[in-house]
C-alpha positions as CSV (number, residue, x, y, z in Angstrom):
1,M,21.1,-12.8,-53.5
2,S,19.7,-9.3,-53.2
3,G,21.9,-7.5,-50.5
4,S,21.8,-9.5,-47.4
5,A,18.4,-10.8,-47.4
6,L,18.5,-14.5,-48.1
7,K,16.0,-16.9,-48.7
8,I,15.0,-20.0,-46.9
9,G,16.7,-22.1,-49.8
10,E,19.7,-19.9,-49.7
11,L,20.0,-19.8,-46.3
12,A,19.5,-23.6,-46.4
13,K,22.4,-24.0,-49.2
14,M,25.0,-21.9,-47.0
15,T,24.4,-24.0,-44.0
16,G,24.8,-27.3,-45.9
17,S,21.0,-28.2,-44.5
18,Q,17.3,-29.0,-45.6
19,V,14.7,-26.6,-46.0
20,E,12.5,-28.1,-43.8
21,T,15.5,-28.2,-41.2
22,V,15.7,-24.3,-41.1
23,R,11.7,-24.5,-40.8
24,Y,11.6,-27.1,-37.9
25,Y,14.2,-25.1,-36.3
26,E,12.3,-21.9,-36.0
27,R,9.1,-23.5,-35.0
28,E,11.2,-25.3,-31.7
29,G,12.3,-21.6,-31.2
30,L,16.0,-22.4,-32.0
31,L,16.2,-19.8,-34.7
32,P,14.8,-16.6,-34.4
33,A,11.9,-15.7,-36.9
34,P,12.8,-13.8,-39.8
35,H,11.5,-10.5,-41.5
36,R,9.0,-11.0,-44.3
37,S,9.2,-9.8,-47.5
38,E,6.3,-8.1,-49.1
39,G,5.2,-11.5,-50.9
40,N,5.6,-13.1,-47.3
41,Y,8.6,-14.7,-48.1
42,R,11.2,-15.6,-45.3
43,L,13.9,-13.1,-45.3
44,Y,17.0,-14.0,-43.7
45,D,20.3,-12.4,-42.6
46,L,24.2,-12.9,-42.1
47,A,23.0,-13.2,-38.2
48,H,20.6,-16.3,-39.0
49,V,23.3,-17.6,-40.9
50,E,25.6,-17.9,-38.0
51,H,22.8,-18.6,-35.7
52,L,21.8,-21.8,-37.5
53,Q,25.5,-22.9,-37.9
54,F,25.8,-22.8,-34.3
55,V,22.7,-24.7,-34.0
56,L,23.9,-27.3,-36.4
57,R,27.1,-27.7,-35.1
58,C,25.4,-28.6,-31.9
59,R,23.5,-31.1,-33.4
60,S,26.1,-32.7,-34.7
61,L,27.5,-33.0,-31.1
62,D,24.3,-35.0,-30.8
63,M,22.9,-32.5,-28.1
64,T,19.4,-32.3,-27.6
65,L,17.1,-29.4,-28.6
66,N,16.7,-28.2,-24.8
67,E,20.4,-28.5,-24.3
68,I,20.8,-26.3,-27.5
69,R,18.2,-24.0,-26.0
70,E,20.1,-23.5,-22.9
71,L,23.4,-22.5,-24.9
72,L,21.9,-20.4,-26.7
73,K,20.8,-18.2,-23.8
74,F,24.6,-18.3,-22.7
75,R,25.6,-17.0,-26.4
76,D,22.6,-14.5,-26.5
77,A,23.9,-13.0,-23.1
78,P,27.8,-13.2,-23.7
79,E,28.3,-11.0,-19.9
80,K,26.8,-14.0,-18.1
81,N,29.3,-16.4,-16.2
82,C,29.6,-19.5,-18.5
83,G,29.6,-21.9,-15.4
84,A,26.4,-23.3,-16.5
85,V,27.7,-24.0,-19.9
86,N,30.7,-26.2,-18.5
87,E,27.9,-28.1,-16.2
88,L,25.6,-28.8,-19.3
89,L,28.8,-29.9,-21.5
90,D,29.8,-32.2,-18.8
91,H,26.4,-33.6,-18.3
92,H,26.3,-34.4,-21.8
93,I,29.5,-36.2,-21.8
94,G,28.3,-38.3,-19.3
95,H,25.5,-39.2,-21.5
96,V,27.7,-39.5,-24.2
97,T,30.3,-42.0,-22.0
98,T,26.9,-44.1,-20.9
99,R,25.5,-44.8,-24.5
100,I,29.5,-45.7,-25.7
101,A,28.6,-48.8,-22.9
102,E,25.5,-49.5,-24.0
103,L,26.7,-49.4,-27.8
104,Q,29.7,-51.3,-26.8
105,S,27.4,-53.8,-25.1
106,L,25.1,-53.9,-28.2
107,E,28.3,-54.9,-30.3
108,N,29.3,-57.7,-27.8
109,Q,25.9,-58.9,-28.2
110,L,25.8,-59.0,-31.9
111,K,29.0,-60.6,-32.2
112,K,28.0,-63.7,-30.0
113,L,24.6,-63.7,-32.1
114,R,26.7,-63.8,-35.1
115,K,29.1,-66.7,-34.2
116,L,26.2,-69.1,-33.5
117,C,25.9,-69.4,-37.4
118,E,29.5,-70.2,-38.7
119,K,28.3,-71.4,-42.2
120,S,26.0,-70.9,-44.8
121,Q,22.8,-72.7,-44.3
122,M,19.0,-73.3,-44.8
123,A,17.2,-71.0,-43.2
124,R,15.5,-73.1,-40.9
125,D,18.4,-74.3,-39.3
126,C,19.9,-71.0,-38.9
127,Q,21.1,-70.5,-35.0
128,I,21.5,-66.5,-35.6
129,L,17.4,-66.6,-36.9
130,Q,16.8,-69.0,-33.6
131,G,18.6,-66.9,-31.4
132,L,16.8,-63.7,-32.2
133,S,13.3,-66.1,-32.1
134,K,14.3,-66.0,-28.0
135,P,13.2,-63.5,-25.3
136,Q,15.0,-60.7,-24.2
137,S,16.5,-60.2,-21.1
138,A,15.8,-56.7,-19.5
139,K,19.4,-55.4,-20.5
140,T,18.8,-56.5,-24.1
141,K,15.5,-54.7,-23.6
142,K,16.9,-51.6,-23.0
143,L,20.2,-51.6,-25.8
144,A,16.7,-52.5,-28.6
145,S,16.3,-48.9,-29.3
146,H,19.4,-47.6,-30.5
147,G,17.8,-44.8,-32.1
148,R,18.1,-40.9,-31.0
149,G,15.6,-39.3,-29.0
150,C,13.6,-35.9,-30.5
151,C,14.5,-33.8,-27.6
């Protein structure tokens, strides 16, 4: 690393992220565009490191990209009142609380399903497989997608 100019791979390594993650956050406007070298390489500085660490920490708390954008507005305007930050976090806590309840319900459904087949047997007789073949209720359809949303 020459001076304080970091190439994208160095930034990724310093923050424990991937190069593609850095590019993605740049495209999404969560990381300011870096200066470019004469050879058109991205050149980052320590402010980019701190900025990316902030974004990564927010993502580790399962915050959406929109929530992070809002938080960055406050981070970049330190003289503003942080009441909206508190509201945003309260809203996110509510989302997490709801998700925990959904996951506990999912866990209970899986445990009930597991109890259907107590011993090893031929697959055609497996009550778990038969139970999975039954139509879902509206409640279980809601829980069927346990992956994260994109934003």
